[in-house]
C-alpha positions as CSV (number, residue, x, y, z in Angstrom):
1,M,5.8,60.2,-21.8
2,A,9.6,59.9,-21.3
3,M,9.6,62.8,-18.8
4,T,6.8,61.2,-16.8
5,F,8.7,57.9,-16.7
6,H,11.9,59.6,-15.5
7,R,10.0,61.4,-12.8
8,T,8.2,58.2,-11.6
9,V,11.2,56.0,-11.3
10,P,13.0,58.1,-8.6
11,F,9.7,58.4,-6.7
12,L,9.2,54.6,-6.7
13,K,12.8,54.0,-5.6
14,E,12.3,56.5,-2.7
15,Q,9.1,54.9,-1.6
16,L,10.5,51.4,-1.8
17,G,13.6,52.5,0.2
18,V,11.3,53.9,2.9
19,A,9.2,50.7,3.0
20,L,12.2,48.4,3.2
21,G,14.1,50.7,5.7
22,N,12.5,49.2,8.8
23,S,12.1,45.7,7.5
24,S,14.2,42.8,8.7
25,V,17.0,41.0,6.7
26,V,14.6,38.2,5.8
27,V,12.1,40.5,4.1
28,K,14.8,42.5,2.3
29,F,16.5,39.3,1.1
30,V,13.3,37.8,-0.3
31,C,12.4,41.1,-2.1
32,V,15.9,41.5,-3.6
33,A,16.1,37.8,-4.7
34,V,12.6,37.9,-6.4
35,F,13.5,41.1,-8.2
36,V,16.9,39.9,-9.4
37,C,15.7,36.4,-10.4
38,Y,12.9,37.8,-12.5
39,F,15.6,38.7,-15.1
40,L,16.9,35.1,-15.0
41,S,13.5,33.9,-16.1
42,F,14.3,35.1,-19.6
43,S,16.9,32.3,-19.9
44,E,15.4,28.9,-20.6
45,S,18.3,27.0,-19.1
46,A,18.1,29.1,-15.9
47,L,14.3,28.5,-15.8
48,R,14.8,24.7,-15.9
49,A,17.7,24.7,-13.4
50,L,16.0,26.9,-10.8
51,T,12.3,25.8,-11.0
52,V,10.8,22.5,-9.7
53,T,10.1,20.1,-12.6
54,P,8.2,17.0,-11.3
55,G,10.1,14.6,-13.5
56,N,13.6,16.0,-12.6
57,V,13.2,15.8,-8.8
58,L,12.7,12.0,-9.0
59,P,15.6,9.6,-9.4
60,P,17.9,9.4,-11.3
61,N,18.0,13.3,-11.7
62,F,17.1,14.2,-8.2
63,W,17.2,18.0,-8.5
64,V,16.4,18.7,-4.9
65,W,18.0,22.2,-4.8
66,T,15.1,23.4,-6.9
67,Y,12.9,23.1,-3.8
68,F,14.9,26.0,-2.3
69,T,15.2,28.2,-5.5
70,H,11.8,27.9,-7.1
71,S,10.2,30.6,-4.9
72,F,12.4,33.3,-6.3
73,I,11.5,32.8,-10.0
74,E,8.6,34.8,-11.5
75,V,8.0,35.2,-15.2
76,H,5.5,38.1,-15.1
77,I,6.5,41.6,-14.0
78,W,3.0,42.3,-12.6
79,V,3.3,39.2,-10.4
80,V,6.7,40.4,-9.2
81,I,5.1,43.8,-8.2
82,I,2.3,42.1,-6.3
83,D,4.8,39.8,-4.5
84,L,7.0,42.7,-3.4
85,L,4.0,44.8,-2.1
86,V,2.5,41.9,-0.2
87,I,5.8,40.8,1.4
88,V,6.6,44.4,2.5
89,L,3.1,45.3,3.8
90,Y,2.3,42.0,5.5
91,G,5.9,41.8,6.8
92,K,5.5,45.1,8.6
93,L,2.3,43.7,10.2
94,L,3.6,40.2,11.2
95,E,7.2,40.9,12.0
96,P,6.5,42.8,15.3
97,L,4.4,39.9,16.4
98,W,6.5,37.0,15.3
99,G,10.1,38.2,14.9
100,A,12.5,37.8,12.1
101,F,13.4,34.2,12.9
102,E,9.8,33.1,12.9
103,M,9.3,34.9,9.6
104,L,12.2,32.8,8.2
105,V,10.7,29.6,9.6
106,F,7.3,30.3,8.2
107,Y,8.9,31.1,4.8
108,L,10.8,27.8,4.6
109,I,8.0,25.6,5.9
110,V,5.4,27.0,3.6
111,N,7.5,27.2,0.4
112,L,9.2,23.8,0.8
113,S,5.9,22.1,1.6
114,V,4.0,23.8,-1.2
115,A,6.7,22.6,-3.7
116,V,6.6,19.0,-2.4
117,F,2.8,18.7,-2.5
118,S,2.5,20.4,-5.8
119,T,5.0,17.9,-7.2
120,L,2.9,15.1,-5.8
121,T,-0.2,16.6,-7.3
122,Y,1.3,16.6,-10.8
123,L,2.6,13.0,-10.3
124,F,-1.0,12.0,-9.5
125,I,-2.3,13.8,-12.6
126,Y,0.3,12.0,-14.6
127,L,-0.8,8.6,-13.3
128,L,-4.4,9.5,-14.4
129,S,-3.6,10.9,-17.8
130,R,-0.3,9.2,-18.7
131,N,0.8,12.5,-20.3
132,P,4.6,13.1,-19.9
133,D,4.1,16.9,-20.2
134,Y,2.9,17.0,-16.7
135,L,6.3,15.6,-15.6
136,F,8.8,17.4,-17.8
137,N,7.1,20.5,-19.2
138,T,5.6,21.8,-16.0
139,H,7.6,24.3,-13.9
140,I,6.6,25.0,-10.3
141,H,7.9,28.4,-9.2
142,G,6.9,31.6,-7.5
143,L,5.6,32.8,-4.2
144,A,1.9,31.8,-4.6
145,G,2.0,29.6,-1.6
146,Y,3.7,32.2,0.5
147,L,1.2,34.8,-0.4
148,A,-1.6,32.4,0.6
149,G,0.2,31.8,3.9
150,F,0.2,35.6,4.5
151,S,-3.5,35.8,3.9
152,V,-4.1,33.0,6.5
153,A,-1.8,34.7,9.0
154,V,-3.6,38.0,8.7
155,K,-6.9,36.2,9.1
156,Q,-5.5,34.7,12.3
157,V,-4.4,38.1,13.7
158,M,-7.4,40.3,12.7
159,P,-10.2,38.1,11.4
160,D,-13.0,40.7,11.7
161,H,-11.2,43.8,10.5
162,V,-13.2,45.5,7.8
163,L,-11.3,46.3,4.6
164,I,-14.1,47.5,2.3
165,N,-17.7,48.6,3.0
166,S,-19.8,47.9,-0.1
167,P,-23.6,47.8,-0.9
168,F,-23.2,44.0,-1.0
169,G,-21.7,43.7,2.4
170,K,-18.5,44.2,4.3
171,L,-15.2,42.6,3.1
172,R,-13.2,41.4,6.1
173,N,-9.8,39.7,6.5
174,R,-11.5,36.3,7.0
175,H,-12.9,36.5,3.5
176,I,-9.5,37.1,1.8
177,P,-8.1,33.6,1.6
178,A,-11.1,32.0,-0.1
179,M,-11.6,35.0,-2.4
180,M,-7.9,35.0,-3.4
181,L,-8.1,31.3,-4.2
182,V,-11.1,31.9,-6.5
183,L,-9.3,34.8,-8.1
184,A,-6.2,32.6,-8.8
185,I,-8.4,30.0,-10.5
186,I,-10.1,32.7,-12.7
187,V,-6.7,34.2,-13.7
188,R,-5.4,30.8,-14.6
189,I,-8.5,30.1,-16.8
190,I,-8.0,33.3,-18.7
191,G,-4.3,32.6,-19.1
192,G,-2.8,35.2,-16.8
193,V,-0.7,32.7,-14.8
194,E,0.8,29.2,-15.4
195,G,-1.0,26.0,-14.5
196,P,0.7,25.3,-11.1
197,Y,-0.3,28.7,-9.6
198,P,-3.8,27.7,-8.3
199,F,-2.4,24.4,-6.9
200,M,0.4,26.2,-5.2
201,F,-2.0,28.8,-3.7
202,G,-4.4,26.1,-2.5
203,W,-1.6,24.1,-0.9
204,G,-0.3,27.3,0.7
205,L,-3.6,27.9,2.4
206,V,-3.8,24.4,3.8
207,I,-0.2,24.1,4.9
208,S,0.0,27.5,6.5
209,W,-3.2,26.9,8.4
210,I,-1.9,23.6,9.7
211,Y,1.3,25.1,10.9
212,L,-0.3,28.1,12.5
213,R,-3.1,26.0,14.0
214,F,-1.1,23.2,15.5
215,Y,2.6,23.7,15.4
216,Q,3.7,27.4,15.7
217,K,5.5,27.9,18.9
218,H,4.6,30.9,21.1
219,N,6.6,32.7,23.8
220,S,4.5,31.1,26.5
221,G,5.6,27.6,25.4
222,N,2.3,26.7,23.9
223,R,1.9,25.6,20.3
224,G,-0.7,26.6,17.7
225,D,-3.9,28.6,17.9
226,M,-7.1,26.8,18.9
227,A,-9.3,29.9,18.7
228,D,-12.8,29.3,17.4
229,S,-12.3,32.1,14.8
230,F,-9.4,30.1,13.3
231,T,-11.1,26.8,12.5
232,F,-10.9,25.2,9.1
233,A,-14.6,25.7,8.6
234,S,-14.2,29.5,9.1
235,F,-12.5,29.8,5.7
236,F,-15.8,28.9,4.0
237,P,-19.1,30.7,3.6
238,D,-21.5,30.6,6.6
239,A,-23.9,28.2,4.8
240,L,-21.2,25.6,4.2
241,Q,-19.5,25.9,7.6
242,P,-21.6,23.2,9.4
243,V,-20.9,20.6,6.7
244,V,-17.2,21.5,6.5
245,A,-16.9,21.4,10.3
246,V,-18.2,17.8,10.4
247,L,-15.8,16.7,7.7
248,S,-12.8,18.5,9.2
249,N,-13.5,17.2,12.7
250,T,-13.8,13.7,11.5
251,L,-10.5,13.9,9.6
252,F,-8.8,15.5,12.6
253,N,-10.0,12.7,15.0
254,F,-8.7,10.2,12.5
255,L,-5.3,11.9,12.4
256,V,-5.2,12.0,16.2
257,K,-5.9,8.2,16.4
258,I,-3.0,7.5,14.0
259,H,-0.8,9.9,16.1
260,V,-0.2,12.3,13.2
261,C,-1.8,15.2,15.2
262,R,-2.2,15.7,18.9
263,K,-5.4,16.5,20.6
264,P,-5.3,19.9,22.4
265,R,-4.9,19.7,26.1
266,R,-7.0,21.9,28.3
267,K,-5.5,23.2,31.5
268,Y,-7.8,23.6,34.5
269,D,-6.8,26.1,37.2
270,V,-8.8,25.2,40.4
271,S,-6.7,27.2,42.8
272,A,-9.3,30.0,42.9
273,P,-12.1,29.2,45.4
274,T,-15.0,30.4,43.2
275,T,-13.9,30.2,39.6
276,I,-12.2,27.5,37.4
277,T,-10.0,28.8,34.6
278,V,-9.7,26.8,31.4
279,S,-6.9,27.7,29.0
280,L,-6.3,26.3,25.5
281,P,-3.0,26.0,23.7
282,G,-2.2,29.1,21.6
283,T,-4.4,31.4,23.7
284,D,-1.8,33.0,25.9
285,P,-2.4,36.3,27.5
286,Q,-0.2,38.2,25.1
287,D,-2.3,37.1,22.1
288,A,-5.5,38.0,24.0
289,E,-4.2,41.4,24.9
290,R,-3.0,42.0,21.3
291,R,-6.4,41.1,19.9
292,R,-8.2,43.3,22.5
293,Q,-6.0,46.3,21.5
294,L,-6.8,45.7,17.9
295,A,-10.5,45.5,18.6
296,L,-10.4,48.7,20.6
297,K,-8.5,50.5,17.9
298,A,-11.0,49.4,15.2
299,L,-13.9,50.4,17.4
300,N,-12.4,53.9,18.1
301,E,-12.0,54.4,14.4
302,R,-15.6,53.5,13.7
303,L,-16.8,55.9,16.5
304,S,-14.7,58.7,15.2
305,K,-16.2,58.3,11.7
306,V,-19.7,58.2,13.0
307,S,-19.2,61.4,15.2
308,A,-17.3,63.3,12.5
309,G,-20.5,65.3,11.4
310,D,-21.7,65.9,15.0
311,Q,-20.7,68.8,17.2
312,S,-20.4,66.7,20.2
313,S,-17.7,64.1,20.2
314,W,-18.0,60.5,21.4
315,P,-16.1,59.6,24.6
316,S,-12.8,57.9,24.0
317,L,-12.4,54.3,25.1
318,E,-9.0,55.1,26.6
319,D,-8.7,56.4,30.1
320,V,-7.7,60.1,30.1
321,E,-6.4,61.6,33.3
322,T,-8.2,64.9,34.0
323,P,-6.2,67.6,35.8
324,P,-7.5,68.7,39.2
325,T,-9.8,71.7,39.3
326,T,-8.4,75.0,40.7
327,P,-10.1,78.3,41.4
328,E,-8.2,79.8,38.4
329,T,-9.3,77.1,36.0
330,S,-12.8,76.8,37.4
331,S,-13.5,80.5,37.1
332,V,-12.6,80.6,33.4
333,T,-15.4,79.0,31.3
334,S,-15.7,79.5,27.6
335,E,-19.2,78.2,27.0
336,K,-22.3,77.3,29.2
337,T,-24.6,74.5,28.6
338,P,-28.3,75.3,28.1
339,V,-29.2,73.7,31.4
340,L,-26.9,76.0,33.4
341,E,-28.2,79.1,31.5
342,T,-31.8,78.2,32.3
343,I,-31.0,77.8,36.0
344,E,-29.2,81.1,36.1
345,N,-32.1,82.9,34.4
346,E,-34.5,81.4,36.9
347,E,-32.3,82.6,39.8
348,K,-32.2,86.1,38.4
349,K,-36.0,86.3,38.0
350,S,-36.5,85.1,41.6
351,N,-34.0,87.7,42.9
352,E,-35.7,90.5,41.0
353,K,-39.2,89.5,42.4
354,S,-37.9,89.4,45.9
355,A,-36.3,92.8,45.5
356,E,-39.6,94.2,44.2
357,L,-41.5,92.8,47.2
358,T,-39.1,94.3,49.7
359,S,-39.2,97.7,48.0
360,D,-43.0,97.9,48.4
361,L,-42.9,97.4,52.2
362,P,-43.1,100.6,54.5
363,T,-40.0,101.7,56.4
364,S,-41.7,101.1,59.8
365,D,-42.4,97.5,58.9
366,L,-38.8,97.1,57.9
367,K,-37.6,98.6,61.2
368,E,-39.9,96.2,63.1
369,T,-38.9,93.2,61.1
370,V,-35.2,94.0,60.9
371,P,-33.7,95.1,64.2
372,S,-31.0,97.7,64.1
373,D,-27.6,96.8,65.5
374,S,-26.6,100.5,65.7
375,E,-29.0,101.4,68.6
376,P,-27.2,101.8,71.9
377,K,-28.1,99.5,74.7
378,S,-29.3,101.1,78.0
379,P,-27.1,100.3,80.9
380,S,-28.5,98.1,83.6
381,V,-29.2,99.8,86.9
382,S,-28.5,97.8,89.9
383,S,-30.8,98.2,92.8
């Protein structure tokens, strides 16, 4: 057992070093901070000083620094491992699209907002129950909201990407946020995580969706993503989507009227004589091209899996430039198709029949039918 442990630790260090090698400073800092602060969670004083306690952030204590430090504290080692894996893997997917600065902005907005709204949730619970434990014995900490935000961002980038094929159906990226929320509630019921975890995960879903839907700034100058595949109703099962769509649209129209949200503006391009182009905020050409490339890649992978057992391969979706045909390359053929072989056999049979017919004719008939060019011509006599 000890020998296996000593062999596994260097391997894990090597794999973690390779994974973090190409990551940005933001991802590396978050990973190192979460790993180091896990050991601080064994100290009760450090746990109270670095986590958000709803009663301590209110006056007269006003411990506002805990809003910035709470996300680094985890009290379970298996939660730390999940945090590190998700941050590294999803960071490699989103950083090339967003950049390191946008990753930092997303981290700050989601974690700060999750801490604030989780605090308000426990204040509301205290007003209903009048139990002071919800104010002073509740510690809000961890990256539950940030992990929820990552699941929403991946749903935005690749909503229809298939993760698992099962007899019950296909698990896609758009199913992950709701499934993870249900899993967080179940783990809380069995005592695997603390009480604030499901609240933090739920607020992380909502806040990250609001930011990505309406406020994230793109390179084209637009904000948000108004795609139909990224509506709030799309997070729910198909049977509930019409009801959720009515409720969410009603709430959105109310927020527009009180100037909390802005109604998306459509841009009409009437310069073309035959077509009118309508563009929505967040649907810039770079995002459309990125999603098209991802769709083509997924389709190519499916086609390659289907044609793995066949001798003939499917045509690739990418344009492959074929070299020009030369006499040397055209004369060298390794295999012939059955159609070409059939045509050649028919030509051989017809040639053999014609040879037999000409061999049966007498020589005189051949001379009459085929003039000889070797006979000398008689000279003309002039009178």
